[in-house]
Backbone as CSV, one residue per row, in Angstrom:
resi,resn,N_x,N_y,N_z,CA_x,CA_y,CA_z,C_x,C_y,C_z
1,MET,-51.329,70.734,78.454,-51.186,69.405,79.014,-52.532,68.691,78.989
2,ASN,-52.471,67.399,78.767,-53.707,66.627,78.797,-53.884,65.993,80.176
3,GLN,-54.855,65.124,80.329,-55.164,64.542,81.637,-54.031,63.672,82.174
4,ASN,-53.213,63.112,81.311,-52.119,62.250,81.748,-50.874,63.031,82.153
5,GLY,-50.893,64.341,81.982,-49.755,65.147,82.358,-48.762,65.376,81.236
6,SER,-49.010,64.835,80.055,-48.095,65.047,78.934,-48.667,66.106,78.002
7,GLU,-47.765,66.785,77.302,-48.201,67.825,76.385,-48.566,67.204,75.043
8,THR,-49.549,67.789,74.395,-49.954,67.328,73.069,-49.716,68.440,72.065
9,ALA,-49.487,68.063,70.831,-49.245,69.047,69.773,-50.574,69.616,69.294
10,ASP,-50.587,70.903,69.008,-51.775,71.566,68.477,-51.614,71.666,66.965
11,HIS,-52.424,70.917,66.240,-52.312,70.887,64.779,-53.362,71.744,64.091
12,GLY,-54.204,72.416,64.814,-55.250,73.228,64.206,-54.923,74.697,64.320
13,GLY,-55.932,75.527,64.099,-55.777,76.961,64.283,-54.984,77.620,63.184
14,VAL,-54.195,78.598,63.573,-53.449,79.420,62.617,-52.425,78.591,61.853
15,ASN,-51.699,77.707,62.521,-50.665,76.923,61.847,-51.253,76.036,60.764
16,GLY,-52.434,75.484,60.997,-53.088,74.670,59.979,-53.460,75.478,58.754
17,GLY,-53.912,76.710,58.975,-54.262,77.590,57.860,-53.043,78.018,57.068
18,GLU,-51.936,78.257,57.765,-50.706,78.639,57.082,-50.185,77.489,56.226
19,MET,-50.277,76.275,56.746,-49.803,75.114,55.990,-50.665,74.891,54.747
20,ALA,-51.971,75.078,54.883,-52.858,74.920,53.733,-52.540,75.948,52.653
21,SER,-52.308,77.193,53.070,-51.951,78.241,52.113,-50.629,77.944,51.429
22,LEU,-49.672,77.454,52.194,-48.365,77.124,51.633,-48.482,76.000,50.602
23,LEU,-49.242,74.972,50.933,-49.417,73.856,49.999,-50.170,74.277,48.747
24,LEU,-51.186,75.120,48.919,-51.940,75.585,47.758,-51.072,76.463,46.860
25,GLY,-50.276,77.342,47.460,-49.365,78.175,46.674,-48.328,77.350,45.943
26,ALA,-47.801,76.328,46.607,-46.831,75.438,45.954,-47.483,74.679,44.808
27,GLY,-48.734,74.297,44.987,-49.453,73.617,43.907,-49.648,74.518,42.700
28,PHE,-50.004,75.796,42.951,-50.144,76.741,41.844,-48.808,76.958,41.141
29,ALA,-47.731,77.055,41.894,-46.409,77.251,41.291,-46.032,76.051,40.438
30,LEU,-46.264,74.851,40.958,-45.983,73.637,40.195,-46.804,73.605,38.913
31,ALA,-48.063,73.941,39.023,-48.935,73.924,37.850,-48.492,74.938,36.807
32,SER,-48.137,76.147,37.254,-47.805,77.186,36.284,-46.435,76.991,35.655
33,LEU,-45.489,76.420,36.379,-44.129,76.296,35.855,-43.872,74.980,35.125
34,ILE,-44.576,73.920,35.485,-44.280,72.611,34.912,-45.473,72.039,34.137
35,LEU,-46.604,71.946,34.797,-47.749,71.270,34.176,-48.377,72.069,33.041
36,LEU,-48.565,73.357,33.250,-49.211,74.175,32.223,-48.435,74.192,30.907
37,PRO,-47.129,74.445,30.893,-46.412,74.408,29.611,-46.448,73.025,28.937
38,ALA,-46.391,71.974,29.737,-46.434,70.629,29.154,-47.785,70.356,28.491
39,VAL,-48.855,70.720,29.166,-50.199,70.512,28.599,-50.400,71.418,27.388
40,ALA,-49.941,72.664,27.482,-50.093,73.598,26.367,-49.356,73.103,25.124
41,GLN,-48.175,72.568,25.307,-47.430,72.032,24.170,-48.137,70.819,23.581
42,ARG,-48.681,70.000,24.466,-49.354,68.777,24.027,-50.590,69.076,23.172
43,ILE,-51.358,70.125,23.557,-52.576,70.437,22.803,-52.353,71.514,21.748
44,GLY,-51.138,72.058,21.683,-50.788,72.981,20.609,-51.146,74.431,20.863
45,LEU,-51.189,74.871,22.104,-51.438,76.284,22.381,-50.201,77.105,22.043
46,GLY,-50.418,78.344,21.660,-49.308,79.229,21.372,-48.604,79.679,22.644
47,SER,-47.382,80.170,22.488,-46.601,80.564,23.655,-47.200,81.779,24.353
48,SER,-47.805,82.700,23.602,-48.381,83.891,24.236,-49.580,83.517,25.107
49,LEU,-50.380,82.573,24.674,-51.510,82.115,25.479,-51.030,81.348,26.707
50,THR,-49.981,80.584,26.548,-49.401,79.851,27.681,-48.869,80.825,28.731
51,ILE,-48.209,81.888,28.301,-47.687,82.886,29.232,-48.829,83.604,29.938
52,ALA,-49.906,83.897,29.226,-51.064,84.552,29.844,-51.703,83.647,30.897
53,LEU,-51.823,82.366,30.608,-52.381,81.426,31.573,-51.470,81.283,32.789
54,ARG,-50.163,81.276,32.557,-49.201,81.192,33.668,-49.330,82.422,34.565
55,GLY,-49.473,83.597,33.962,-49.657,84.817,34.746,-50.933,84.782,35.570
56,ALA,-51.999,84.253,34.983,-53.264,84.154,35.718,-53.133,83.208,36.920
57,LEU,-52.434,82.107,36.730,-52.235,81.176,37.847,-51.384,81.793,38.953
58,MET,-50.361,82.521,38.584,-49.504,83.135,39.590,-50.250,84.250,40.344
59,ARG,-51.119,85.001,39.650,-51.928,85.993,40.346,-52.879,85.327,41.319
60,ALA,-53.461,84.200,40.921,-54.353,83.470,41.822,-53.591,82.959,43.039
61,ALA,-52.363,82.537,42.847,-51.555,82.058,43.968,-51.215,83.189,44.933
62,ASN,-51.034,84.397,44.427,-50.709,85.538,45.287,-51.898,86.006,46.105
63,ARG,-53.114,85.716,45.676,-54.307,86.145,46.401,-54.559,85.308,47.643
64,ILE,-53.934,84.170,47.727,-54.183,83.256,48.848,-53.380,83.673,50.051
């Protein structure tokens, strides 16, 4: 409760860290599933290199 007697929401601490991790993981997933193949096709990378890059991004997302 604050000085006025009403409760305030706590946006920091553990919940803030969990939300940041969730957003970062979602960003990595978006990049590996949608953006990476589109960019790879645009610049002419082979499919095996694209799959290797996708795997690297997903491993990075799992470390968070």
